[in-house]
Structure formats: structure tokens, C-alpha cells
N, C-alpha and C positions, 0 to 999 in steps of 0.2 A: 309557662302559659298552659291553659288548659283548654278543654271543648266551649268551658262555660265564658271563658276570655275573648273565644272566637265569635261567641253567639251562636255555634253548632257543634256537633260531635267532631273530635278532632280524627282525622283520616290519615291513611299512611301515604298522601300526598303531603300532608303538613310536616310529617316527619323527614320527608327526603327534603324538602324545601330548606327545614331549619339545619339538616346535617350538610346539603350542599353535596347531596348524591340523587342518584337514580331512585325512581320507585324500585324497578326490579333489586337495585341492591339492598334497599330496608328488605324487601320480600325474603331476599336470600338470608338475610342475617336474623330475620325472626323465625326462620325455619330451618338456621342450622347448619346451611350450605358454607360453603367454603369462598370467604370474602378476604381482600388484602387486609391485613392486621387493623393498620391504621385508620379503614372504612369501616370496621366492625366496631372499632373503640367510639369512632364518632356519633357512628347509628346509636348505640347502646347509649350514651351519653344521652341524646336527645330523648329517647325513648324513655330514658329515667327523670330526666327534667320535665318532660310532658306529662309524666306517668299516663303513657299512653297503653290503651288496651285493647286489641281489635276486636271487633263485633263477633258473635259467632257467625253471622252471614259470611263477614270477610275471612275469616279463618276457613270456613266451609269451601270459598273461592277458591283459595290459595291449595287446600288439600285434596281437595275435588270430591271430598266426602262431608257428610253433614255431623257423624258421631252421633247420630240418632238412629234408634231401634223402634218402628209402630209395632205396638202390642193391641191388638183387637180383644177383647175382652167381654164375654156376654154381660156382664153385671158387674162392673167395678167395686161396688157397694157390698156385694156377697162375702160374709165371713170365709167361706173358702176361696175364694178368686183372691182374696186379701193373703191368704198364704202363698198361694201361688204367685202374685206379684211381688209380694218381698222376695221370694227365691228369685224373680227375674232382676230385679232391681240390684240384688245383692253382687250379681256377676257382672253385670251391665258398667256397674260402677269402679268396678274392678278394673274393667277394660276400657276405661277412661269414654262410655258410651252414654246417653241419654235416652230414657224410654220415654215414646211419646204414647199415652195411654188412651183408648178409645172404648167407649162400651157401646153396645148394640142393644142392649134389652130386648133381646131375641126377635128384634126387625130386622129381616132383609134389606129393606130399604136405609136403615142406620147402617148397616156392613157396608154398604156401596157407599155411603157417603163417608165413612171412616176410612176404606181404601183410597178415596179420591185426597182426604184430607194426607195420609202419608204421602202419597205420590206428590202432590203438590209440595210439600214440604222436602221431597227428594230425601227421604229416609233410606238410609243406608242398608237396611232388612227389615221384615215383618215377620211376626209370630201372630200366628191365628190360634185363639182358643174358643174349641167347638165352632158353634155358629152353624148357619145354613148356607156359605158360599159354594156355589156350585165346583164340582170338579174341573171341568173345562176353564173356570175364571180363576181357580188357585193354581193350575198349570200354564196357566198365560202370565201370572203375577210371577210364578217362579224362573219364567225365562227373562224376566226385566230385573229382578233382584234376589237376593238370598231369600228363601222363605223357608220356617219351620211351622208344622201343623200339629195341634195337639189335641187330643180327645176326638179324633173323626179316625173311623176304622173302615176299613174297605175300600180304600183309596187307591186307585194305581198311580200314583204319582214317585218321581225321584226326586224327592225330599226329605228332610229327618222328619218323621210324623211318630210322635210319644202317645202313644193309646194305654187305657189301665182296663183290666179285665172285670167289668161291671156287672157281666152276669156272672161270674166266679164268687165275686164279694158279696152279690146279693144272697147266692146260692149257700155261701159260708152263713150269712146271718140269720138264714130263714132255718137252717140247719140246725144252727144253734140251740134256737128253739125249739125244733121238733125235740132234739136229743134231750132237751130239759122236760119233755112229756107234752109239750103243748100240742094242741091241734088245732085248735080253731083260731087262726092267727092272720089278724087284719094288716094291709099292707097299704100305706101311704104312698101314691106314688107322685112323681113329677109330671110334668105335659110331655104330652106322648111327642110332641113334635122335637123334643130333645134326645138325642142318642143313648146319654147317659141315664133318662128314665127309664126309656125303652129296656135296654139291657137289666136293668135292675127288676123292672117288673118281671123279666121272662125269667131269671135268676130265681125269682119267688115263686112262680109257677110251677118252675121244674123240680127245686126242691120238694114242692109238697106234693108234685106227682111220683117222685120217687120216693117217694116215702106211705105213698098208697093214700092219698089225703086228697079229698077234693075240695075246691075254692068255690067258695059259695061267689057271686057275683056282689053281693051285699058287702063283703070282705074287702073289696079294691076302692080305696077312698080317692078321690082326685084332689089334688094338691099342685103348688107351682115352685114347690122349693122353699117356700117362705113360711115362716112362722105363723102366721094370721090364717095362711089359706089350711093347716094342719091341723089349727085350734079349731076353726070353724067346722070342718068335717068329721072330727073325733066328737066333736059338741053333737052335731045332727046322728052321728052312727051310735052314739050312747044312748040317745032318747030314743030309738027303734027298740030299744030291748031285747036287741039279739046276741047269742050267746059269744063271748070271745074270752081269751086268757091271754092274749099276747097281741102285741103291737110292732112292725119292723116299717120305719119311716126310710124312705130314699133319703135323705140326708139329715144330719144333725139338727139343723134349724126345724125341718120337720117335728122331728122328734120331741125340739122344747116346746112347740106351739100345743104336741098330742099331750105332753106329759101336764101341760098347766090345764089343757081341757079336761082330763082324767081327774087331776086333782079338785076342779070346781064342780064334778058331778061325785065327790066323794069316793072317788076310787084310789087306792094307795098303789104305788108302785115300788117296789114289784110287788106287794103283798098279795093285793088282788088281780094286776095286770105287768106282765113283762113288757119291759120296752128297749127295742133296739135301733141305734142310728145308723148314720152312714156319713163318712169324712173323716170323725176325730178330731172335730174343731178344738182348739186350745181349751175354748171354757168348758167342754163338755165332761170335762175330768173334776169341775167345780159347782156343777147344778146340783140340786137335790132330787132324787138321789144321783149320785155320778153315772154317766151315761155308758153303756155299752153299746160298742159300736164298731165300726170297720173303717181301720184306718187307712186313706188316703194320702202317701207322701207328697202332699201339695207343694211343699217349700220345695222340695229336691226336685220334682217336674219342673217348676217354673226355672230353678238353676240349669238342670240342664238343656231345657229349651234354651236359655240366653246363650250357653257354652257353644250349642249347633248354632245360633246363629253366628254367635263371634266367629266358629271354626269356618263357616261357611264364607263370611266377610275376610278371611285370611287364607282362603285357600285350603283348608283342611279337610279330612273327611271325619264329618260330625258320627259321634257316639251315640247309639239311643240304646240305653239299656233295658230290660223287661222291669216291671216295677213289682213289688210284692203288696198285695193288698193283706192287712193282716186283722184278724179278729183280737178286740180289745175288750177283756172281761173286766165289768166294774160292778156297779149296784144297784143296777135296774133290770136285772134278769134272775130269775131264782126257778128252782124247779118246781112242777105244777104240783100244787098240792090236792092229792086226791080223794 
């Protein structure tokens, strides 16, 4: 007999009735608890005959957990976040948990809606990546369930917080161009509402200042971390006919857009313009020319965030190491021709 024969899904009550035992006995057998051998055999035989598989909801009611972890990402379609998600999934799968992903698309309203979804689904933990959630709200969440925060600095929360030195990475990228002889360096920045974008812009400014170089206002182009924004910004800048010899884009996706715009304007990378990105996405090694960039260990960050969430759920102390941001030299930069 199956659920189809009954015209409805099978329940633990059906198993108990067919085995001639109580519902609590079936529950104990399914959860590996001590039961008299003859009762255990009877229940297991009925479970096999009925091909009974309890629903996730039923299992969660028995265990008191849902085996799910809410993950709030700014943009689930982003190539960078895809690498981070890969790391989260790989760890949670090994621990028997299932991620529930929600994108906020840089909207505080969507962040709040996502948190409500997580709480309605009784997730066992939450991982928040970036975003705008107020510190008080994060503190409130951490008092209700295990919470891990990624990419938010300056928080006075007693929760695992994973941050990367965005200022230092941008400083290193800009310094590389300066050491190649470039003095007129354009920066394509992300949204100033995002902590990563602010840190990278400041790193660019500080590297230029420390080298005794002024930054013309026209050299800072506004993007949004997506290819199209950088493509349009770069096209517009080239049409101004202002002198420049290098471009530092605040992420690889914007570097891709800038690269195409330079190509469309007849400028060759790196012969005419050196180009540096940020993130080291997998495809950055395969564009033409291969992109010099700052490597962010996105997958590793995701793995450690997921391990921290699991540690909190199991009563362990999470480990939150420092992450190294490394300059990856490829073929999109070269010494300035005098």
C-alpha cells in the first residue's frame, strides 16, 4: 500500500496502525532509539512494505530542527557571490544541512523580507553576506539563533564576523600600476552605499596620495559592480579625450566591461591602456588579454562561514581566520612606454 492507494500521503499514523504499535514506538524506531526487538522488526517491515519516507516537516518536528541554514546574499546571480555560494553549499552538504538562499538586490526592504522568510521556515542558523541590516537588528537575530556575518566591518557583535581588507587590496592594485610607471590612473568604483566599494575607492586614493599623485575628479567613474555600468562609463570617459594610461576597476566584472569599451574605442590592452580588476573570478584568466587582478578567496570565505554556522549550531567555538588578498599578475598590465 502507498499514499496513492489511500488517496493521500502516508503518515506515521498509518505506519503505526499497520504495525499494530503506537505512534511513539514508530518515532523511536525511525530515530534509532531503544525499542523491543520484535517491535523494531515489525515497524521496519511495515516501513519497507509501505515505502514510507517522512516529509521534511515531519522530520523537523521529531528532531526539533529543520536542517536548513538561511543565507542572505546581495545578488545570487553575481559571479563573485556564485563562488562564495559554492563554498557554503559544499560545507553544508557535508554536514547534512540545506541552504535557503535569498537575494536582497541591495534593498533594505528585501533584506527584511528575507529575514522574515528565514524565521518563518525556522532555519537553524543564518549567514548574512554584506547588506545594510542595522547592527541592533543583527544583535537581535544573534540572540534568537546562530548568526554569521560576512563582509561587514566595525560591528560590536559577539558573533563570527568574516571581513577582508578591501582597502589593502585596492591599495595593492593601484600601487602595482604606479610601480609600472603609470600616473594617470582611472578608477571605476562600485556603489558608495556598499562597504566594499568605499574601501576600494579609499585604497585607490591612498595609494595615489602616498605616491605624491593627485587624482582628477574625472578619473573616478561611477559603476555598480556590473559589466554594463563600466562599459558605459568607460565609453563616456574616452570620449572626453582626457589623458590616461591605466584603469583600476573595483571588480572583475566591471573590468570586463571596461575592456570591451576600450576595444570598441580602438584602444589596446595593455599596449595603450593597462587594466586591473578585483576578485579573480574563474573567467578572468580566460578573457583577452588575461586579467591582472586582486584575488579574493570567495569560495574559501563561503566554506569558513558555513563551518562557523555549523560550529555555532553544535556548541563549538568558530574559527575566523584572516584572509590574504593577493595580486595576480597576468597580461593586462605592462610598464608605461615613455
